[in-house]
C-alpha positions, -999 to +999 in steps of 0.1 A: +371-268+148+356-284+177+380-267+203+369-232+190+332-243+194+338-257+233+360-223+237+335-202+223+305-214+252+328-197+275+332-161+251+315-133+250+307-122+213+319-087+209+313-058+186+343-033+178+344+000+163+381+002+152+386+040+151+416+061+140+412+079+173+393+055+197+384+020+200+352+010+215+339-028+225+306-037+228+299-068+247+266-090+241+243-083+266+264-061+287+268-029+263+298-008+257+324-018+279+358-004+265+363+029+250+401+037+247+422+057+223+437+036+193+475+041+209+500+016+213+534+024+229+562+001+217+599-001+229+619+002+195+648-018+211+632-045+221+601-045+201+580-048+231+546-034+235+548-013+265+512+001+267+479+004+249+449+027+253+446+054+279+481+045+290+496+051+256+478+081+249+494+098+282+530+090+269+521+106+231+550+132+225+564+125+260+585+095+260+623+091+254+635+082+216+635+048+218+598+046+228+574+053+202+533+060+208+519+056+177+483+050+160+483+016+140+453+031+121+459+059+099+426+074+082+407+043+094+428+017+077+452-008+092+486+007+085+509-015+110+494-050+108+513-064+138+503-037+163+466-038+154+466-074+159+483-069+194+458-041+202+429-063+194+441-094+215+447-068+242+408-059+243+397-092+238+415-103+265+406-074+287+368-082+281+372-118+290+396-112+321+365-111+348+351-145+335+363-181+334+377-180+299+416-192+296+414-191+259+386-168+245+373-172+210+344-148+207+325-139+173+337-106+164+319-077+142+343-051+134+330-015+118+356-006+090+354+028+066+333+022+035+360+033+013+386+005+020+400-022-004+398-058-004+434-059+009+426-038+037+393-053+044+412-085+047+440-072+069+413-063+093+397-096+093+430-115+098+442-091+126+408-102+143+411-141+139+445-139+145+437-118+178+415-148+193+383-141+169+368-174+162+345-154+133+351-121+123+322-101+106+330-071+091+304-040+087+310-008+069+308+023+096+277+044+081+257+014+082+267+001+116+259+041+127+226+037+109+217+007+129+234+026+163+208+054+154+179+034+153+173+043+115+148+020+098+173+005+075+157-024+061+126-001+049+121+010+014+128+046+023+161+067+024+182+076+052+216+095+050+240+093+077+273+115+078+299+100+103+326+124+111+350+103+129+389+109+136+406+098+103+376+097+077+343+111+070+320+089+056+286+099+040+261+071+029+224+071+018+209+037+029+177+021+018+165-016+021+194-029+042+220-015+012+242+013+009+227+031-022+257+056-023+285+062-003+312+089+001+346+084+021+370+115+024+400+113+046+393+147+062+379+143+096+391+153+133+426+146+128+425+171+099+411+195+119+440+190+147+468+194+118+444+229+108+448+244+142+488+233+145+492+251+110+474+280+120+496+285+153+526+279+130+517+304+103+501+330+123+514+331+159+550+315+153+542+287+180+551+250+177+519+230+191+518+199+203+489+171+190+472+169+223+471+206+228+456+210+195+431+187+200+423+203+234+417+238+217+395+221+191+371+208+217+372+239+239+366+264+213+362+249+180+330+258+161+319+259+124+293+285+123+293+319+145+286+315+183+265+337+203+293+340+230+326+346+223+350+317+236+388+320+246+415+297+252+451+301+260+475+282+234+507+270+248+535+260+228+571+265+218+582+298+203+596+290+167+620+320+169+634+318+202+627+280+209+613+294+245+578+287+257+550+311+248+512+313+255+487+332+231+451+337+237+430+328+208+390+332+206+365+310+188+370+333+153+404+328+146+398+288+154+370+287+128+389+307+100+414+280+108+392+250+101+367+266+078+387+249+042+384+212+061+346+216+075+337+229+039+355+199+023+333+178+046+300+196+034+311+197-001+313+157+003+276+156+017+263+177-013+278+157-039+262+126-022+229+144-022+235+151-061+242+116-067+213+103-049+181+093-068+152+117-066+128+095-046+155+089-018+160+129-016+125+134-011+126+105+021+161+123+034+143+159+031+114+144+052+137+124+077+167+149+076+207+142+076+220+122+108+254+135+119+273+108+140+309+106+153+331+128+172+333+155+148+294+160+147+301+175+182+317+204+166+299+237+175+274+244+148+282+221+121+245+211+119+237+247+113+261+253+085+253+218+067+217+229+072+222+261+057+245+247+029+221+217+018+188+232+027+177+203+046+171+193+081+202+180+101+201+160+134+230+153+157+222+117+176+221+117+212+254+094+215+272+099+186+306+090+197+293+058+202+266+051+176+291+029+152+299+006+183+261+001+191+253-008+156+281-036+159+264-046+191+227-046+176+242-066+147+256-092+170+225-094+191+204-103+160+232-116+138+203-139+118+181-115+106+206-087+100+235-108+083+226-090+048+243-057+061+278-076+067+306-069+043+315-101+020+352-100+013+360-117-019+391-137-015+408-149-046+401-186-050+423-209-055+430-224-094+414-254-097 
């Protein structure tokens, strides 16, 4: 459309890592400009959106009954289409606020989990175009993460990337610009938070909030034994008395609480290695397994993966931003990297 092309001249192409926990936005030529929680606060009486991102996250667990602060993405997949669309529109407009652009019509590259269905792909694509994108391209998150980690994805050699996000863990082996095999499990950062909430309830008779459990995971969470003991005060509500209660817990207790989910993540990596052609396994042994995503920051997870897979394991320097930097690099060189984009197979209308 001619208007799209005209408004496109004043628009900035953007890459979006649409995560369960956080949404990151990369602007072509400028780098990462937005890193905000994927949370939207809605007034259920008026259906009005009150806050998005950082502001909305502050409201989680602290709102009156008629205000709901929720995540429109569950396990990396759009669960609330309209709210996701509003969130994307908010981020697209926020990027264009400083520049002369009344009707931003950017080209957008969005990272999606590798295990999603055609319907889920279509939902993300439509949410992006309805939110103001001139063109919406989709890229699988492990592929974007591999590009962001500067792995030689177009070479005839294998690279293994493990993206432990908020809602999903993606394990992928990449060679010649394509995914040779991939495994996506819905166990990741959110599940670890749930494990801590469950541990507090079962072992300590304590009701914990979601934000508190996440803080405990960040402060003392670990996958393998640590050299120094870490402690943290767990504050919540006593199940028996209903009164406030605080208990001091150490890294060993939290490690035990997280161990089942951590083991499931490692099992997914092991299954992926078993299903990989031997030639590529040899390449991975040379290059090592690359860990990215927020879950890669869990203390000692690299040691545990290395121990159980008998392979070298590396955590990228900026593991939280790998996927969005990958979408940005695709935007910078869309022509030579267009093979890595996901094609959506829409139903053809009958002739």
